[in-house]
DRENDO-1510 file (C-alpha; in Angstrom, 1 decimal, always signed):
<recs>
REC; n; res; u; v; w
REC; 1; MET; +75.4; +99.3; +69.6 .
REC; 2; ASP; +74.6; +102.1; +67.2 .
REC; 3; VAL; +76.0; +105.4; +68.6 .
REC; 4; GLN; +75.8; +108.5; +66.4 .
REC; 5; VAL; +77.8; +111.6; +67.5 .
REC; 6; GLN; +75.6; +114.7; +67.0 .
REC; 7; ARG; +78.0; +117.5; +67.9 .
REC; 8; ALA; +81.1; +118.3; +69.9 .
REC; 9; LEU; +81.7; +121.6; +71.7 .
REC; 10; VAL; +84.2; +123.1; +74.1 .
REC; 11; ILE; +83.2; +124.9; +77.3 .
REC; 12; PRO; +86.0; +127.4; +77.7 .
REC; 13; PRO; +87.4; +128.9; +80.9 .
REC; 14; PRO; +86.0; +132.3; +82.0 .
REC; 15; PRO; +87.5; +134.9; +79.6 .
REC; 16; SER; +88.2; +137.2; +82.5 .
REC; 17; GLU; +90.7; +134.8; +84.1 .
REC; 18; PRO; +94.3; +135.4; +83.0 .
REC; 19; SER; +96.4; +132.5; +81.9 .
REC; 20; ALA; +98.5; +130.9; +84.7 .
REC; 21; GLU; +101.0; +128.0; +84.9 .
REC; 22; VAL; +100.0; +125.8; +87.8 .
REC; 23; PRO; +102.8; +123.4; +88.7 .
REC; 24; LEU; +101.9; +119.9; +89.8 .
REC; 25; THR; +102.0; +119.1; +93.5 .
REC; 26; VAL; +104.0; +116.2; +94.9 .
REC; 27; PHE; +100.7; +114.2; +95.0 .
REC; 28; ASP; +100.0; +115.0; +91.4 .
REC; 29; LEU; +103.5; +113.8; +90.3 .
REC; 30; VAL; +102.9; +110.4; +91.8 .
REC; 31; ALA; +99.5; +110.0; +90.3 .
REC; 32; PRO; +99.0; +108.1; +87.0 .
REC; 33; ALA; +99.5; +110.4; +83.9 .
REC; 34; TYR; +96.3; +109.2; +82.1 .
REC; 35; HIS; +92.6; +110.0; +82.0 .
REC; 36; VAL; +90.2; +107.9; +84.2 .
REC; 37; THR; +86.9; +107.2; +82.5 .
REC; 38; VAL; +83.7; +106.5; +84.5 .
REC; 39; LEU; +80.2; +105.7; +83.1 .
REC; 40; PHE; +77.0; +106.7; +84.8 .
REC; 41; ALA; +73.8; +105.3; +83.4 .
REC; 42; TYR; +70.3; +106.7; +84.2 .
REC; 43; ALA; +66.9; +105.2; +83.4 .
REC; 44; PRO; +64.3; +107.8; +82.2 .
REC; 45; PRO; +63.1; +110.4; +82.8 .
REC; 46; ASN; +66.1; +112.6; +82.6 .
REC; 47; PRO; +67.0; +116.3; +82.2 .
REC; 48; THR; +67.6; +117.6; +78.7 .
REC; 49; ASN; +71.1; +118.0; +77.2 .
REC; 50; ALA; +70.5; +121.8; +77.3 .
REC; 51; ALA; +69.9; +121.6; +81.1 .
REC; 52; LEU; +73.0; +119.5; +81.6 .
REC; 53; LEU; +75.2; +121.9; +79.6 .
REC; 54; HIS; +73.7; +125.0; +81.2 .
REC; 55; ALA; +74.5; +123.6; +84.6 .
REC; 56; LEU; +78.0; +122.4; +83.5 .
REC; 57; THR; +78.8; +125.9; +82.2 .
REC; 58; ALA; +77.8; +127.4; +85.6 .
REC; 59; THR; +79.7; +124.8; +87.6 .
REC; 60; LEU; +83.1; +124.6; +85.8 .
REC; 61; PRO; +84.3; +128.1; +86.9 .
REC; 62; ARG; +84.5; +126.6; +90.4 .
REC; 63; PHE; +86.9; +124.0; +89.2 .
REC; 64; PRO; +89.4; +125.8; +87.1 .
REC; 65; LEU; +91.7; +122.7; +86.7 .
REC; 66; LEU; +89.0; +121.0; +84.7 .
REC; 67; THR; +89.1; +123.6; +82.0 .
REC; 68; ALA; +92.9; +123.7; +82.0 .
REC; 69; ARG; +95.3; +122.7; +79.3 .
REC; 70; ARG; +97.9; +120.0; +79.5 .
REC; 71; PRO; +100.8; +121.4; +77.4 .
REC; 72; SER; +103.5; +119.3; +76.0 .
REC; 73; GLN; +106.8; +119.9; +77.7 .
REC; 74; PRO; +109.7; +118.9; +75.4 .
REC; 75; ASP; +112.2; +120.9; +77.5 .
REC; 76; HIS; +111.6; +118.4; +80.4 .
REC; 77; ARG; +110.3; +121.2; +82.7 .
REC; 78; ARG; +108.4; +120.1; +85.7 .
REC; 79; PRO; +104.8; +119.4; +84.4 .
REC; 80; PHE; +102.2; +122.0; +84.9 .
REC; 81; PHE; +98.6; +122.9; +83.9 .
REC; 82; LEU; +97.7; +126.1; +82.1 .
REC; 83; THR; +94.6; +127.6; +83.6 .
REC; 84; GLY; +92.6; +130.7; +82.7 .
REC; 85; LYS; +92.4; +132.1; +79.2 .
REC; 86; GLY; +95.2; +129.7; +78.1 .
REC; 87; GLY; +93.2; +126.6; +79.1 .
REC; 88; ALA; +91.8; +124.1; +76.7 .
REC; 89; GLY; +88.3; +124.1; +78.1 .
REC; 90; ALA; +86.2; +121.0; +78.8 .
REC; 91; LEU; +85.4; +119.0; +75.7 .
REC; 92; VAL; +81.8; +117.8; +75.5 .
REC; 93; VAL; +80.4; +115.4; +72.9 .
REC; 94; GLU; +76.6; +114.7; +72.5 .
REC; 95; ALA; +75.6; +111.4; +71.0 .
REC; 96; ALA; +72.4; +109.5; +70.3 .
REC; 97; VAL; +72.0; +105.7; +70.8 .
REC; 98; SER; +69.3; +104.0; +68.7 .
REC; 99; SER; +68.5; +101.3; +71.2 .
REC; 100; PRO; +66.8; +101.6; +74.6 .
REC; 101; LEU; +69.0; +101.7; +77.7 .
REC; 102; ALA; +67.4; +98.6; +79.1 .
REC; 103; ASP; +69.0; +96.5; +76.3 .
REC; 104; HIS; +72.4; +97.4; +77.9 .
REC; 105; LEU; +71.6; +96.8; +81.5 .
REC; 106; PRO; +72.9; +95.7; +83.9 .
REC; 107; LEU; +76.0; +97.8; +82.9 .
REC; 108; ALA; +78.8; +95.3; +82.6 .
REC; 109; PRO; +82.3; +95.5; +81.0 .
REC; 110; SER; +82.1; +95.3; +77.2 .
REC; 111; ARG; +84.2; +96.7; +74.4 .
REC; 112; ASP; +80.9; +98.0; +73.0 .
REC; 113; LEU; +80.9; +100.5; +75.8 .
REC; 114; GLU; +83.9; +102.2; +74.3 .
REC; 115; ARG; +81.6; +103.9; +71.8 .
REC; 116; LEU; +79.9; +105.7; +74.7 .
REC; 117; HIS; +83.0; +107.7; +75.7 .
REC; 118; VAL; +85.6; +109.8; +73.8 .
REC; 119; PRO; +88.9; +108.2; +73.1 .
REC; 120; VAL; +91.7; +109.9; +75.1 .
REC; 121; ASP; +95.4; +109.5; +75.1 .
REC; 122; GLY; +98.6; +111.3; +76.0 .
REC; 123; ALA; +98.1; +113.9; +73.3 .
REC; 124; THR; +94.6; +114.9; +74.6 .
REC; 125; PRO; +95.0; +118.6; +75.8 .
REC; 126; HIS; +91.7; +118.6; +77.7 .
REC; 127; VAL; +91.8; +117.7; +81.4 .
REC; 128; LEU; +88.0; +116.9; +81.3 .
REC; 129; VAL; +86.3; +115.2; +78.4 .
REC; 130; LEU; +82.5; +114.3; +78.6 .
REC; 131; GLN; +80.2; +112.4; +76.4 .
REC; 132; ILE; +76.5; +112.7; +76.9 .
REC; 133; ASN; +74.7; +109.7; +75.4 .
REC; 134; ARG; +70.9; +109.9; +74.9 .
REC; 135; PHE; +69.1; +106.5; +74.4 .
REC; 136; ALA; +66.0; +106.0; +72.3 .
REC; 137; CYS; +63.9; +105.5; +75.5 .
REC; 138; GLY; +65.1; +108.7; +77.1 .
REC; 139; GLY; +67.8; +106.9; +79.1 .
REC; 140; LEU; +71.0; +108.8; +79.7 .
REC; 141; LEU; +74.6; +107.7; +80.0 .
REC; 142; VAL; +77.2; +110.3; +81.0 .
REC; 143; ALA; +80.8; +109.3; +80.4 .
REC; 144; SER; +83.4; +111.4; +82.2 .
REC; 145; SER; +87.2; +111.2; +81.4 .
REC; 146; ALA; +89.4; +113.3; +83.8 .
REC; 147; HIS; +93.1; +113.4; +83.9 .
REC; 148; HIS; +94.3; +111.8; +87.1 .
REC; 149; GLN; +97.1; +114.3; +87.7 .
REC; 150; ALA; +94.5; +117.0; +88.0 .
REC; 151; ALA; +92.2; +115.3; +90.4 .
REC; 152; ASP; +91.7; +112.1; +92.4 .
REC; 153; GLY; +88.4; +110.2; +92.9 .
REC; 154; TYR; +87.4; +112.3; +95.9 .
REC; 155; SER; +87.8; +115.5; +94.0 .
REC; 156; MET; +86.0; +114.3; +91.0 .
REC; 157; SER; +83.1; +113.2; +93.2 .
REC; 158; THR; +82.9; +116.7; +94.5 .
REC; 159; PHE; +82.6; +118.0; +91.0 .
REC; 160; PHE; +80.0; +115.5; +89.9 .
REC; 161; HIS; +77.8; +116.4; +92.9 .
REC; 162; ALA; +78.2; +120.1; +92.3 .
REC; 163; TRP; +77.2; +119.6; +88.6 .
REC; 164; ALA; +74.2; +117.5; +89.6 .
REC; 165; ASP; +73.1; +120.1; +92.2 .
REC; 166; ALA; +73.3; +122.8; +89.6 .
REC; 167; VAL; +71.1; +120.8; +87.2 .
REC; 168; ARG; +68.5; +120.2; +89.9 .
REC; 169; ALA; +68.5; +123.8; +90.9 .
REC; 170; GLY; +68.1; +125.0; +87.3 .
REC; 171; ALA; +65.2; +122.6; +86.8 .
REC; 172; SER; +63.4; +124.2; +89.7 .
REC; 173; GLY; +63.9; +127.7; +88.4 .
REC; 174; ALA; +66.5; +128.7; +91.0 .
REC; 175; PRO; +70.0; +129.8; +90.0 .
REC; 176; PRO; +72.7; +127.2; +90.1 .
REC; 177; VAL; +74.2; +126.7; +93.6 .
REC; 178; VAL; +77.6; +128.5; +93.9 .
REC; 179; ASP; +79.6; +128.4; +97.1 .
REC; 180; ARG; +82.9; +130.1; +97.9 .
REC; 181; PRO; +85.6; +130.3; +95.3 .
REC; 182; PRO; +87.8; +127.2; +94.9 .
REC; 183; VAL; +90.9; +126.8; +97.0 .
REC; 184; PRO; +94.0; +128.1; +95.3 .
REC; 185; TYR; +95.8; +125.2; +93.5 .
REC; 186; GLY; +99.4; +124.4; +93.2 .
REC; 187; PRO; +102.4; +123.5; +95.5 .
REC; 188; GLY; +101.4; +126.4; +97.8 .
REC; 189; ALA; +98.1; +124.7; +98.6 .
REC; 190; VAL; +100.0; +121.7; +100.0 .
REC; 191; VAL; +101.7; +123.1; +103.1 .
REC; 192; PRO; +104.9; +121.5; +104.5 .
REC; 193; ARG; +106.1; +121.8; +108.1 .
REC; 194; ARG; +108.6; +124.5; +109.0 .
REC; 195; PRO; +111.2; +123.3; +108.6 .
REC; 196; PRO; +110.2; +120.4; +106.4 .
REC; 197; ARG; +111.6; +117.0; +107.4 .
REC; 198; CYS; +111.3; +113.5; +105.9 .
REC; 199; GLU; +110.7; +110.8; +108.4 .
REC; 200; PHE; +110.3; +108.1; +105.7 .
REC; 201; GLU; +112.1; +107.1; +102.6 .
REC; 202; HIS; +109.9; +108.1; +99.6 .
REC; 203; ARG; +112.4; +107.4; +96.9 .
REC; 204; GLY; +111.9; +103.7; +96.4 .
REC; 205; ALA; +108.3; +103.8; +97.7 .
REC; 206; GLU; +106.4; +106.5; +95.8 .
REC; 207; PHE; +109.3; +107.6; +93.5 .
REC; 208; LEU; +112.1; +105.7; +91.9 .
REC; 209; PRO; +115.7; +106.1; +93.3 .
REC; 210; ARG; +117.8; +108.4; +91.2 .
REC; 211; ASP; +119.5; +105.6; +89.2 .
REC; 212; ALA; +116.7; +103.0; +89.2 .
REC; 213; ALA; +115.3; +104.0; +85.8 .
REC; 214; ALA; +118.6; +103.1; +84.1 .
REC; 215; ARG; +118.8; +99.6; +85.6 .
REC; 216; ARG; +115.2; +98.7; +85.8 .
REC; 217; PRO; +114.6; +95.7; +83.5 .
REC; 218; PRO; +111.8; +95.9; +80.9 .
REC; 219; PRO; +108.5; +94.5; +82.3 .
REC; 220; ALA; +106.9; +91.3; +81.1 .
REC; 221; ARG; +103.9; +92.4; +79.2 .
REC; 222; VAL; +100.8; +90.9; +77.6 .
REC; 223; HIS; +98.9; +92.6; +74.8 .
REC; 224; PRO; +96.0; +94.7; +76.1 .
REC; 225; SER; +93.6; +92.4; +74.2 .
REC; 226; GLU; +94.5; +89.6; +76.5 .
REC; 227; ILE; +93.3; +91.5; +79.6 .
REC; 228; ALA; +89.7; +90.7; +80.6 .
REC; 229; ASN; +87.4; +93.0; +82.5 .
REC; 230; LEU; +84.6; +91.5; +84.6 .
REC; 231; LEU; +82.1; +92.8; +87.1 .
REC; 232; LEU; +81.3; +90.6; +90.2 .
REC; 233; HIS; +78.4; +91.3; +92.4 .
REC; 234; PHE; +78.7; +90.6; +96.1 .
REC; 235; THR; +75.2; +90.7; +97.6 .
REC; 236; GLY; +74.6; +92.3; +101.0 .
REC; 237; GLU; +74.1; +88.8; +102.4 .
REC; 238; LEU; +77.4; +87.5; +101.0 .
REC; 239; VAL; +79.3; +90.6; +102.3 .
REC; 240; ALA; +77.8; +89.9; +105.8 .
REC; 241; ASP; +78.9; +86.3; +105.5 .
REC; 242; LEU; +82.4; +87.3; +104.6 .
REC; 243; LYS; +82.6; +89.7; +107.5 .
REC; 244; ALA; +81.4; +87.0; +109.8 .
REC; 245; CYS; +84.1; +84.7; +108.5 .
REC; 246; ALA; +86.6; +87.5; +109.4 .
REC; 247; HIS; +85.1; +87.7; +112.9 .
REC; 248; ASN; +83.2; +90.9; +112.1 .
REC; 249; LYS; +86.3; +92.9; +113.0 .
REC; 250; TYR; +87.0; +94.6; +109.6 .
REC; 251; THR; +85.3; +97.1; +107.3 .
REC; 252; THR; +83.6; +96.1; +104.1 .
REC; 253; PHE; +86.6; +97.3; +102.1 .
REC; 254; GLU; +89.1; +95.5; +104.2 .
REC; 255; THR; +87.1; +92.3; +104.1 .
REC; 256; VAL; +86.1; +92.2; +100.4 .
REC; 257; SER; +89.5; +93.4; +99.1 .
REC; 258; ALA; +91.3; +90.8; +101.3 .
REC; 259; HIS; +88.9; +88.1; +99.9 .
REC; 260; LEU; +89.6; +89.1; +96.3 .
REC; 261; TRP; +93.3; +89.2; +97.0 .
REC; 262; ARG; +93.2; +85.6; +98.1 .
REC; 263; LYS; +91.0; +84.5; +95.2 .
REC; 264; ILE; +93.1; +86.3; +92.6 .
REC; 265; THR; +96.2; +84.7; +94.0 .
REC; 266; ALA; +94.5; +81.3; +93.7 .
REC; 267; ALA; +93.3; +82.0; +90.2 .
REC; 268; ARG; +96.9; +82.9; +89.2 .
REC; 269; GLY; +98.0; +79.4; +90.4 .
REC; 270; ARG; +100.2; +80.9; +93.1 .
REC; 271; ALA; +98.6; +79.2; +96.1 .
REC; 272; ASP; +101.8; +77.1; +96.7 .
REC; 273; ASP; +104.2; +79.9; +95.7 .
REC; 274; PRO; +106.4; +81.2; +98.6 .
REC; 275; ALA; +107.1; +84.4; +96.7 .
REC; 276; ARG; +105.8; +87.7; +98.1 .
REC; 277; THR; +102.4; +89.0; +96.9 .
REC; 278; ALA; +101.1; +92.5; +97.8 .
REC; 279; LEU; +97.7; +94.2; +97.9 .
REC; 280; ASN; +98.3; +97.9; +97.1 .
REC; 281; VAL; +95.5; +100.1; +98.4 .
REC; 282; THR; +94.7; +103.7; +97.6 .
REC; 283; VAL; +94.5; +105.8; +100.8 .
REC; 284; ASN; +92.9; +109.3; +101.0 .
REC; 285; GLY; +95.1; +111.6; +103.0 .
REC; 286; ARG; +92.7; +114.5; +103.5 .
REC; 287; ALA; +91.5; +113.5; +107.0 .
REC; 288; ARG; +95.0; +112.4; +108.0 .
REC; 289; LEU; +96.7; +115.7; +107.0 .
REC; 290; GLY; +94.0; +118.1; +108.3 .
REC; 291; PRO; +93.4; +121.8; +107.4 .
REC; 292; ASP; +96.9; +122.9; +108.5 .
REC; 293; SER; +98.5; +121.0; +105.6 .
REC; 294; LEU; +95.7; +120.7; +103.1 .
REC; 295; PRO; +93.0; +123.5; +103.0 .
REC; 296; ARG; +89.4; +122.4; +103.4 .
REC; 297; GLY; +87.8; +122.1; +99.9 .
REC; 298; PHE; +91.2; +121.4; +98.2 .
REC; 299; PHE; +90.6; +120.1; +94.7 .
REC; 300; GLY; +93.4; +118.0; +93.3 .
REC; 301; ASN; +95.2; +114.8; +94.4 .
REC; 302; ALA; +95.7; +113.8; +98.0 .
REC; 303; VAL; +96.1; +110.0; +97.9 .
REC; 304; LEU; +99.0; +107.6; +98.4 .
REC; 305; THR; +99.3; +103.9; +98.1 .
REC; 306; ALA; +99.5; +101.6; +101.1 .
REC; 307; SER; +100.9; +98.1; +100.7 .
REC; 308; ALA; +100.0; +94.9; +102.5 .
REC; 309; GLY; +102.3; +92.0; +101.8 .
REC; 310; THR; +103.0; +88.4; +102.6 .
REC; 311; GLY; +104.0; +85.1; +100.9 .
REC; 312; ALA; +101.4; +83.9; +98.4 .
REC; 313; ARG; +101.4; +80.4; +100.1 .
REC; 314; ALA; +100.9; +82.0; +103.5 .
REC; 315; LEU; +98.0; +84.1; +102.1 .
REC; 316; ALA; +96.3; +81.1; +100.6 .
REC; 317; ARG; +96.7; +78.9; +103.7 .
REC; 318; GLY; +95.8; +81.6; +106.2 .
REC; 319; SER; +92.3; +82.8; +107.0 .
REC; 320; LEU; +90.3; +85.7; +105.6 .
REC; 321; ALA; +90.7; +87.4; +109.0 .
REC; 322; ASP; +94.5; +87.1; +108.6 .
REC; 323; ALA; +94.4; +88.7; +105.2 .
REC; 324; ALA; +92.0; +91.5; +106.3 .
REC; 325; ALA; +94.3; +92.2; +109.2 .
REC; 326; LEU; +97.2; +92.7; +106.8 .
REC; 327; VAL; +95.1; +95.1; +104.7 .
REC; 328; ARG; +94.2; +97.1; +107.9 .
REC; 329; ALA; +97.8; +97.3; +109.0 .
REC; 330; GLY; +99.0; +98.5; +105.6 .
REC; 331; VAL; +96.4; +101.2; +105.5 .
REC; 332; ARG; +97.0; +102.4; +109.0 .
REC; 333; ALA; +100.7; +102.7; +108.3 .
REC; 334; ARG; +99.9; +105.5; +105.9 .
REC; 335; ASP; +99.1; +107.8; +108.9 .
REC; 336; ARG; +99.4; +111.5; +109.4 .
REC; 337; ARG; +103.1; +111.3; +110.0 .
REC; 338; TYR; +103.7; +109.4; +106.7 .
REC; 339; PHE; +101.5; +111.8; +104.7 .
REC; 340; GLN; +103.2; +114.9; +106.2 .
REC; 341; SER; +106.6; +113.4; +105.5 .
REC; 342; PHE; +105.6; +113.0; +101.9 .
REC; 343; VAL; +104.4; +116.6; +101.7 .
REC; 344; ASP; +107.8; +117.7; +103.2 .
REC; 345; PHE; +109.6; +115.5; +100.8 .
REC; 346; GLY; +107.9; +117.4; +98.0 .
REC; 347; ALA; +109.1; +120.7; +99.5 .
REC; 348; LEU; +112.7; +119.5; +99.9 .
REC; 349; ARG; +113.0; +117.7; +96.5 .
REC; 350; GLY; +110.7; +119.8; +94.4 .
REC; 351; GLY; +113.5; +120.8; +92.1 .
REC; 352; GLU; +114.6; +117.3; +91.3 .
REC; 353; GLU; +113.4; +115.0; +88.6 .
REC; 354; LEU; +110.9; +112.6; +90.2 .
REC; 355; GLU; +109.7; +109.5; +88.4 .
REC; 356; PRO; +106.8; +107.5; +90.0 .
REC; 357; ALA; +107.8; +104.0; +91.2 .
REC; 358; VAL; +104.7; +102.6; +89.4 .
REC; 359; GLY; +104.5; +103.4; +85.7 .
REC; 360; ASP; +101.2; +104.4; +84.2 .
REC; 361; GLU; +101.5; +102.0; +81.4 .
REC; 362; ASP; +102.5; +98.8; +83.2 .
REC; 363; ASN; +100.3; +95.7; +82.7 .
REC; 364; VAL; +103.0; +93.4; +84.0 .
REC; 365; LEU; +102.2; +89.8; +85.1 .
REC; 366; LEU; +103.0; +90.3; +88.7 .
REC; 367; PRO; +101.7; +88.6; +91.9 .
REC; 368; ASP; +100.3; +91.9; +93.1 .
REC; 369; VAL; +96.8; +93.3; +93.2 .
REC; 370; ALA; +95.9; +97.1; +93.1 .
REC; 371; ALA; +92.6; +97.8; +95.0 .
REC; 372; ASP; +90.6; +101.1; +95.1 .
REC; 373; SER; +87.4; +101.9; +96.9 .
REC; 374; TRP; +84.6; +104.0; +95.6 .
REC; 375; LEU; +82.4; +103.0; +98.5 .
REC; 376; HIS; +82.7; +106.4; +100.3 .
REC; 377; LEU; +82.6; +108.7; +97.3 .
REC; 378; GLU; +78.7; +108.9; +97.4 .
REC; 379; LEU; +78.6; +108.3; +93.6 .
REC; 380; HIS; +75.6; +106.0; +94.1 .
REC; 381; ARG; +73.7; +109.1; +95.4 .
REC; 382; LEU; +74.5; +111.2; +92.2 .
REC; 383; ASP; +71.1; +112.7; +91.2 .
REC; 384; PHE; +70.6; +114.9; +88.1 .
REC; 385; GLY; +66.9; +115.3; +88.8 .
REC; 386; CYS; +63.7; +114.6; +86.9 .
REC; 387; GLY; +63.3; +111.2; +88.7 .
REC; 388; GLY; +65.8; +109.3; +86.6 .
REC; 389; ARG; +67.1; +106.3; +88.5 .
REC; 390; LEU; +70.9; +105.7; +88.6 .
REC; 391; ALA; +71.1; +102.2; +87.0 .
REC; 392; GLY; +74.8; +101.7; +86.6 .
REC; 393; ILE; +78.3; +102.9; +87.6 .
REC; 394; LEU; +81.3; +101.4; +85.8 .
REC; 395; PRO; +84.9; +102.2; +85.0 .
REC; 396; ALA; +85.8; +102.1; +81.3 .
REC; 397; HIS; +87.8; +99.2; +80.0 .
REC; 398; SER; +91.2; +98.8; +81.7 .
REC; 399; PRO; +94.2; +97.2; +80.0 .
REC; 400; LEU; +96.0; +96.6; +83.3 .
REC; 401; ASP; +96.5; +93.2; +85.0 .
REC; 402; GLY; +95.4; +92.9; +88.7 .
REC; 403; VAL; +93.1; +95.9; +89.2 .
REC; 404; VAL; +90.2; +95.8; +91.6 .
REC; 405; VAL; +87.6; +98.6; +92.2 .
REC; 406; LEU; +84.9; +98.3; +94.8 .
REC; 407; ILE; +81.7; +100.1; +93.8 .
REC; 408; PRO; +78.5; +100.5; +95.9 .
REC; 409; GLY; +75.7; +98.1; +94.7 .
REC; 410; LEU; +72.8; +100.1; +93.3 .
REC; 411; GLY; +70.0; +97.6; +94.0 .
REC; 412; LYS; +67.6; +97.8; +97.0 .
REC; 413; ALA; +69.5; +94.9; +98.6 .
REC; 414; GLY; +72.8; +96.9; +98.5 .
REC; 415; GLY; +75.9; +94.9; +98.4 .
REC; 416; VAL; +79.1; +95.7; +96.5 .
REC; 417; ASP; +80.0; +95.5; +92.8 .
REC; 418; VAL; +83.6; +94.7; +92.1 .
REC; 419; PHE; +85.2; +95.6; +88.8 .
REC; 420; VAL; +88.2; +93.4; +88.1 .
REC; 421; SER; +90.8; +93.6; +85.4 .
REC; 422; LEU; +92.9; +90.5; +85.0 .
REC; 423; TRP; +94.8; +88.4; +82.4 .
REC; 424; HIS; +92.0; +86.5; +80.6 .
REC; 425; LYS; +93.3; +83.0; +81.6 .
REC; 426; HIS; +93.1; +84.0; +85.3 .
REC; 427; ALA; +89.8; +85.9; +84.9 .
REC; 428; GLU; +88.1; +82.7; +83.7 .
REC; 429; VAL; +89.2; +80.9; +86.9 .
REC; 430; LEU; +88.3; +83.8; +89.2 .
REC; 431; ARG; +84.8; +84.0; +87.8 .
REC; 432; ASP; +84.3; +80.4; +89.0 .
REC; 433; ILE; +85.8; +80.8; +92.5 .
REC; 434; ALA; +85.1; +84.4; +93.4 .
REC; 435; TYR; +82.0; +83.6; +95.6 .
REC; 436; ALA; +83.4; +80.6; +97.4 .
REC; 437; MET; +83.8; +81.2; +101.1 .
REC; 438; ASP; +86.9; +78.9; +101.6 .
</recs>
């Protein structure tokens, strides 16, 4: 793939906004400290780069964290973002691809795709980094990299739709759509009870116990080049068959994630292993907390991880319905009481050093699976106007072992696309057994 970078620019924060240090909330502290990159591919016709940039400039003031700076903190202060005039702005790169978009569809995991997004690492000061790729046919691929400690998937979907709305409004001659100012961000936006009280133990679940870091053994690791990424497509008919196999009692996410949990366990050769395996699921706490604890329109992080666990042998020998029931029970355990306890924990322990229980760099060979759902983020409805059809949604390459992301299928028949990141030896087996119903 021949990709030529044409120019790079920074969209700065509004000059009228004074600099401000915005401490991370307790939800931000448990979020991975890296950028999450997502690719959106559109068949022609598409809006011009100028239209995209004009709308982006009009939209970003509503999302001040996306133009913030991530300062280095050698003094071990609690991490923060620097917003306003001291922010780094959003980095935007424009690039041209000499081939037509059709040559690269359907969008599937490939190291070639790394040329379509800006490399980011721990030294990147920009919270938001975008690359706008224009193909020879007029096709468009927008690659967004956003730091996870600034926003979760739900918040980023809000930004994407606001940007797309502004592009379409600008194309019709109307001014970009601007609603009320963003909700104030920071610990004060996540409201504890009075007095705060912890009903659950969050050290050991979300955060490490105080002395755990010193005694934690180094993880078994494989080189990132040994991690394979693949995209599985579950047709609408296959999803319906899986649901029927689980007695039509469970949601698409519960059913498909439980199915992949069982298949990955088998692909890893653990079907006869009595050791525990877990499916760790991302749970959105917005509806659970409600407006008293989290203001409506809050932009940031509000997710926790739920865990469903059992013996690997029991998982393999049990039914799909049994596995889906475990997933449902794990998710439901992260209820309003649990989320509010976590908020209160942040208020009571805000001055302490908090280290996430799951490191952002781990690609350990564990029996667990981490599953995330994009099924309700409405990303498949993202429309920049001009009639361009959304032809692909895909996470960037992941170097982590045991990651599953459910994405809405974009074809007329619907279904679900499943992005999987797995040790290559296990990925080869999974590809062969993923669609089997047993």
